[in-house]
N, CA, C and O atoms as a GROMACS GRO file, in nm:
protein
  292
    1UNK      N    1   0.083  -0.120   0.000
    1UNK     CA    2   0.000   0.000   0.000
    1UNK      C    3   0.087   0.125   0.000
    1UNK      O    4   0.052   0.226  -0.062
    2UNK      N    5   0.200   0.119   0.069
    2UNK     CA    6   0.287   0.236   0.076
    2UNK      C    7   0.344   0.270  -0.061
    2UNK      O    8   0.363   0.387  -0.093
    3UNK      N    9   0.370   0.166  -0.143
    3UNK     CA   10   0.426   0.194  -0.275
    3UNK      C   11   0.320   0.245  -0.372
    3UNK      O   12   0.355   0.310  -0.470
    4UNK      N   13   0.194   0.218  -0.346
    4UNK     CA   14   0.087   0.264  -0.434
    4UNK      C   15   0.052   0.410  -0.405
    4UNK      O   16   0.011   0.483  -0.495
    5UNK      N   17   0.068   0.453  -0.282
    5UNK     CA   18   0.030   0.589  -0.242
    5UNK      C   19   0.095   0.698  -0.327
    5UNK      O   20   0.025   0.790  -0.370
    6UNK      N   21   0.227   0.693  -0.355
    6UNK     CA   22   0.284   0.798  -0.441
    6UNK      C   23   0.223   0.801  -0.581
    6UNK      O   24   0.215   0.907  -0.642
    7UNK      N   25   0.182   0.687  -0.631
    7UNK     CA   26   0.122   0.683  -0.764
    7UNK      C   27  -0.010   0.758  -0.768
    7UNK      O   28  -0.048   0.813  -0.871
    8UNK      N   29  -0.080   0.761  -0.656
    8UNK     CA   30  -0.208   0.831  -0.648
    8UNK      C   31  -0.186   0.979  -0.616
    8UNK      O   32  -0.252   1.066  -0.673
    9UNK      N   33  -0.095   1.006  -0.523
    9UNK     CA   34  -0.078   1.142  -0.472
    9UNK      C   35  -0.006   1.232  -0.572
    9UNK      O   36  -0.046   1.348  -0.588
   10UNK      N   37   0.098   1.183  -0.638
   10UNK     CA   38   0.178   1.269  -0.724
   10UNK      C   39   0.100   1.329  -0.840
   10UNK      O   40   0.112   1.449  -0.863
   11UNK      N   41   0.020   1.253  -0.915
   11UNK     CA   42  -0.057   1.318  -1.021
   11UNK      C   43  -0.157   1.421  -0.968
   11UNK      O   44  -0.182   1.522  -1.034
   12UNK      N   45  -0.214   1.396  -0.850
   12UNK     CA   46  -0.308   1.491  -0.792
   12UNK      C   47  -0.236   1.622  -0.760
   12UNK      O   48  -0.287   1.730  -0.788
   13UNK      N   49  -0.115   1.612  -0.702
   13UNK     CA   50  -0.038   1.732  -0.673
   13UNK      C   51  -0.003   1.806  -0.801
   13UNK      O   52   0.000   1.929  -0.803
   14UNK      N   53   0.023   1.731  -0.908
   14UNK     CA   54   0.061   1.797  -1.032
   14UNK      C   55  -0.057   1.872  -1.094
   14UNK      O   56  -0.037   1.971  -1.164
   15UNK      N   57  -0.179   1.827  -1.068
   15UNK     CA   58  -0.296   1.892  -1.124
   15UNK      C   59  -0.341   2.012  -1.042
   15UNK      O   60  -0.421   2.093  -1.090
   16UNK      N   61  -0.292   2.026  -0.919
   16UNK     CA   62  -0.333   2.141  -0.838
   16UNK      C   63  -0.264   2.266  -0.890
   16UNK      O   64  -0.148   2.260  -0.929
   17UNK      N   65  -0.334   2.379  -0.889
   17UNK     CA   66  -0.276   2.502  -0.944
   17UNK      C   67  -0.179   2.568  -0.847
   17UNK      O   68  -0.212   2.670  -0.787
   18UNK      N   69  -0.061   2.510  -0.830
   18UNK     CA   70   0.040   2.571  -0.744
   18UNK      C   71   0.145   2.637  -0.831
   18UNK      O   72   0.156   2.609  -0.951
   19UNK      N   73   0.221   2.723  -0.770
   19UNK     CA   74   0.327   2.790  -0.846
   19UNK      C   75   0.450   2.703  -0.861
   19UNK      O   76   0.533   2.727  -0.949
   20UNK      N   77   0.464   2.601  -0.776
   20UNK     CA   78   0.584   2.517  -0.779
   20UNK      C   79   0.546   2.370  -0.786
   20UNK      O   80   0.577   2.295  -0.693
   21UNK      N   81   0.481   2.325  -0.894
   21UNK     CA   82   0.443   2.184  -0.900
   21UNK      C   83   0.564   2.092  -0.909
   21UNK      O   84   0.557   1.977  -0.865
   22UNK      N   85   0.676   2.140  -0.965
   22UNK     CA   86   0.792   2.054  -0.979
   22UNK      C   87   0.854   2.022  -0.844
   22UNK      O   88   0.918   1.917  -0.829
   23UNK      N   89   0.838   2.111  -0.745
   23UNK     CA   90   0.887   2.079  -0.612
   23UNK      C   91   0.810   1.962  -0.552
   23UNK      O   92   0.867   1.876  -0.485
   24UNK      N   93   0.678   1.959  -0.579
   24UNK     CA   94   0.599   1.845  -0.531
   24UNK      C   95   0.649   1.717  -0.594
   24UNK      O   96   0.661   1.614  -0.527
   25UNK      N   97   0.680   1.722  -0.724
   25UNK     CA   98   0.728   1.602  -0.794
   25UNK      C   99   0.862   1.559  -0.736
   25UNK      O  100   0.885   1.441  -0.711
   26UNK      N  101   0.951   1.657  -0.713
   26UNK     CA  102   1.084   1.624  -0.661
   26UNK      C  103   1.073   1.559  -0.524
   26UNK      O  104   1.133   1.454  -0.499
   27UNK      N  105   0.996   1.621  -0.433
   27UNK     CA  106   0.983   1.565  -0.299
   27UNK      C  107   0.909   1.432  -0.303
   27UNK      O  108   0.936   1.343  -0.223
   28UNK      N  109   0.814   1.420  -0.395
   28UNK     CA  110   0.743   1.293  -0.407
   28UNK      C  111   0.836   1.180  -0.448
   28UNK      O  112   0.828   1.070  -0.394
   29UNK      N  113   0.925   1.207  -0.546
   29UNK     CA  114   1.019   1.104  -0.588
   29UNK      C  115   1.120   1.074  -0.479
   29UNK      O  116   1.158   0.959  -0.459
   30UNK      N  117   1.165   1.178  -0.408
   30UNK     CA  118   1.260   1.156  -0.300
   30UNK      C  119   1.198   1.067  -0.192
   30UNK      O  120   1.269   0.989  -0.128
   31UNK      N  121   1.067   1.079  -0.172
   31UNK     CA  122   1.000   0.997  -0.073
   31UNK      C  123   0.969   0.859  -0.127
   31UNK      O  124   0.974   0.760  -0.054
   32UNK      N  125   0.936   0.851  -0.257
   32UNK     CA  126   0.892   0.724  -0.314
   32UNK      C  127   1.008   0.634  -0.354
   32UNK      O  128   0.993   0.512  -0.353
   33UNK      N  129   1.121   0.691  -0.390
   33UNK     CA  130   1.229   0.611  -0.447
   33UNK      C  131   1.276   0.497  -0.356
   33UNK      O  132   1.294   0.386  -0.406
   34UNK      N  133   1.298   0.519  -0.227
   34UNK     CA  134   1.344   0.405  -0.146
   34UNK      C  135   1.235   0.301  -0.123
   34UNK      O  136   1.265   0.186  -0.089
   35UNK      N  137   1.108   0.339  -0.140
   35UNK     CA  138   0.999   0.248  -0.106
   35UNK      C  139   0.945   0.172  -0.226
   35UNK      O  140   0.897   0.059  -0.212
   36UNK      N  141   0.953   0.231  -0.343
   36UNK     CA  142   0.885   0.174  -0.459
   36UNK      C  143   0.981   0.089  -0.543
   36UNK      O  144   1.102   0.109  -0.541
   37UNK      N  145   0.924  -0.005  -0.615
   37UNK     CA  146   1.001  -0.084  -0.710
   37UNK      C  147   1.025   0.000  -0.835
   37UNK      O  148   0.952   0.097  -0.858
   38UNK      N  149   1.124  -0.035  -0.916
   38UNK     CA  150   1.147   0.043  -1.039
   38UNK      C  151   1.024   0.049  -1.130
   38UNK      O  152   0.999   0.152  -1.192
   39UNK      N  153   0.948  -0.059  -1.138
   39UNK     CA  154   0.830  -0.056  -1.224
   39UNK      C  155   0.725   0.040  -1.168
   39UNK      O  156   0.654   0.105  -1.246
   40UNK      N  157   0.714   0.051  -1.036
   40UNK     CA  158   0.619   0.144  -0.978
   40UNK      C  159   0.661   0.288  -1.003
   40UNK      O  160   0.577   0.375  -1.025
   41UNK      N  161   0.792   0.314  -0.999
   41UNK     CA  162   0.840   0.449  -1.027
   41UNK      C  163   0.815   0.484  -1.173
   41UNK      O  164   0.776   0.596  -1.204
   42UNK      N  165   0.836   0.387  -1.264
   42UNK     CA  166   0.807   0.412  -1.406
   42UNK      C  167   0.659   0.438  -1.427
   42UNK      O  168   0.622   0.522  -1.509
   43UNK      N  169   0.575   0.366  -1.354
   43UNK     CA  170   0.431   0.389  -1.365
   43UNK      C  171   0.395   0.529  -1.315
   43UNK      O  172   0.310   0.596  -1.373
   44UNK      N  173   0.460   0.573  -1.208
   44UNK     CA  174   0.435   0.708  -1.157
   44UNK      C  175   0.476   0.813  -1.260
   44UNK      O  176   0.407   0.913  -1.278
   45UNK      N  177   0.589   0.789  -1.328
   45UNK     CA  178   0.633   0.882  -1.432
   45UNK      C  179   0.531   0.886  -1.545
   45UNK      O  180   0.499   0.993  -1.597
   46UNK      N  181   0.480   0.769  -1.584
   46UNK     CA  182   0.380   0.764  -1.691
   46UNK      C  183   0.252   0.835  -1.650
   46UNK      O  184   0.193   0.908  -1.731
   47UNK      N  185   0.208   0.815  -1.526
   47UNK     CA  186   0.087   0.883  -1.478
   47UNK      C  187   0.107   1.034  -1.476
   47UNK      O  188   0.016   1.110  -1.509
   48UNK      N  189   0.226   1.077  -1.436
   48UNK     CA  190   0.252   1.221  -1.433
   48UNK      C  191   0.257   1.278  -1.574
   48UNK      O  192   0.213   1.390  -1.598
   49UNK      N  193   0.310   1.199  -1.668
   49UNK     CA  194   0.310   1.244  -1.806
   49UNK      C  195   0.168   1.262  -1.857
   49UNK      O  196   0.138   1.359  -1.927
   50UNK      N  197   0.081   1.167  -1.822
   50UNK     CA  198  -0.060   1.179  -1.861
   50UNK      C  199  -0.126   1.299  -1.795
   50UNK      O  200  -0.204   1.370  -1.859
   51UNK      N  201  -0.094   1.322  -1.668
   51UNK     CA  202  -0.151   1.437  -1.599
   51UNK      C  203  -0.100   1.568  -1.660
   51UNK      O  204  -0.176   1.664  -1.672
   52UNK      N  205   0.027   1.571  -1.699
   52UNK     CA  206   0.082   1.692  -1.761
   52UNK      C  207   0.016   1.718  -1.896
   52UNK      O  208  -0.012   1.832  -1.931
   53UNK      N  209  -0.008   1.611  -1.973
   53UNK     CA  210  -0.075   1.627  -2.103
   53UNK      C  211  -0.218   1.678  -2.083
   53UNK      O  212  -0.264   1.765  -2.157
   54UNK      N  213  -0.287   1.624  -1.984
   54UNK     CA  214  -0.423   1.668  -1.956
   54UNK      C  215  -0.424   1.815  -1.914
   54UNK      O  216  -0.509   1.892  -1.958
   55UNK      N  217  -0.329   1.853  -1.830
   55UNK     CA  218  -0.320   1.992  -1.785
   55UNK      C  219  -0.292   2.085  -1.902
   55UNK      O  220  -0.350   2.193  -1.912
   56UNK      N  221  -0.201   2.044  -1.992
   56UNK     CA  222  -0.170   2.127  -2.109
   56UNK      C  223  -0.292   2.139  -2.200
   56UNK      O  224  -0.319   2.247  -2.253
   57UNK      N  225  -0.366   2.030  -2.218
   57UNK     CA  226  -0.486   2.034  -2.302
   57UNK      C  227  -0.591   2.127  -2.242
   57UNK      O  228  -0.653   2.205  -2.313
   58UNK      N  229  -0.611   2.118  -2.109
   58UNK     CA  230  -0.708   2.206  -2.043
   58UNK      C  231  -0.667   2.352  -2.057
   58UNK      O  232  -0.751   2.439  -2.078
   59UNK      N  233  -0.537   2.379  -2.044
   59UNK     CA  234  -0.489   2.516  -2.059
   59UNK      C  235  -0.512   2.568  -2.200
   59UNK      O  236  -0.555   2.682  -2.219
   60UNK      N  237  -0.485   2.485  -2.300
   60UNK     CA  238  -0.509   2.525  -2.439
   60UNK      C  239  -0.657   2.549  -2.465
   60UNK      O  240  -0.694   2.642  -2.537
   61UNK      N  241  -0.743   2.466  -2.407
   61UNK     CA  242  -0.887   2.484  -2.423
   61UNK      C  243  -0.932   2.616  -2.361
   61UNK      O  244  -1.014   2.688  -2.418
   62UNK      N  245  -0.879   2.648  -2.243
   62UNK     CA  246  -0.914   2.775  -2.179
   62UNK      C  247  -0.868   2.893  -2.263
   62UNK      O  248  -0.941   2.992  -2.278
   63UNK      N  249  -0.748   2.883  -2.318
   63UNK     CA  250  -0.697   2.991  -2.402
   63UNK      C  251  -0.782   3.005  -2.528
   63UNK      O  252  -0.810   3.117  -2.572
   64UNK      N  253  -0.822   2.893  -2.586
   64UNK     CA  254  -0.904   2.897  -2.707
   64UNK      C  255  -1.040   2.959  -2.677
   64UNK      O  256  -1.090   3.041  -2.754
   65UNK      N  257  -1.100   2.920  -2.565
   65UNK     CA  258  -1.231   2.977  -2.528
   65UNK      C  259  -1.220   3.126  -2.499
   65UNK      O  260  -1.307   3.204  -2.537
   66UNK      N  261  -1.112   3.166  -2.433
   66UNK     CA  262  -1.094   3.308  -2.404
   66UNK      C  263  -1.077   3.387  -2.534
   66UNK      O  264  -1.127   3.499  -2.546
   67UNK      N  265  -1.007   3.329  -2.630
   67UNK     CA  266  -0.988   3.396  -2.758
   67UNK      C  267  -1.120   3.409  -2.833
   67UNK      O  268  -1.148   3.512  -2.893
   68UNK      N  269  -1.202   3.303  -2.829
   68UNK     CA  270  -1.332   3.308  -2.895
   68UNK      C  271  -1.422   3.412  -2.829
   68UNK      O  272  -1.493   3.485  -2.898
   69UNK      N  273  -1.419   3.418  -2.696
   69UNK     CA  274  -1.505   3.513  -2.625
   69UNK      C  275  -1.463   3.658  -2.653
   69UNK      O  276  -1.548   3.745  -2.669
   70UNK      N  277  -1.333   3.683  -2.660
   70UNK     CA  278  -1.289   3.820  -2.684
   70UNK      C  279  -1.312   3.861  -2.829
   70UNK      O  280  -1.338   3.978  -2.856
   71UNK      N  281  -1.303   3.768  -2.921
   71UNK     CA  282  -1.323   3.804  -3.061
   71UNK      C  283  -1.471   3.820  -3.095
   71UNK      O  284  -1.504   3.892  -3.190
   72UNK      N  285  -1.560   3.755  -3.020
   72UNK     CA  286  -1.703   3.766  -3.050
   72UNK      C  287  -1.766   3.890  -2.991
   72UNK      O  288  -1.872   3.933  -3.036
   73UNK      N  289  -1.703   3.949  -2.890
   73UNK     CA  290  -1.763   4.068  -2.827
   73UNK      C  291  -1.718   4.197  -2.891
   73UNK      O  292  -1.760   4.304  -2.848
   0.00000   0.00000   0.00000
């Protein structure tokens, strides 16, 4: 259970709107590395990559909507 917890917590921290999300990732890996197996760490990296892609997509959608709203008014 301890090795699964970083896999759940790290993507959630990455999705929160903080100014320093990379610090959360760094401290998360520093905490998870001695406890997790290499495959679990790779899975955490993959989950974070997915979370980063989702965050980038949401940001692009917000920018697109803002552009549409400003051009229509």
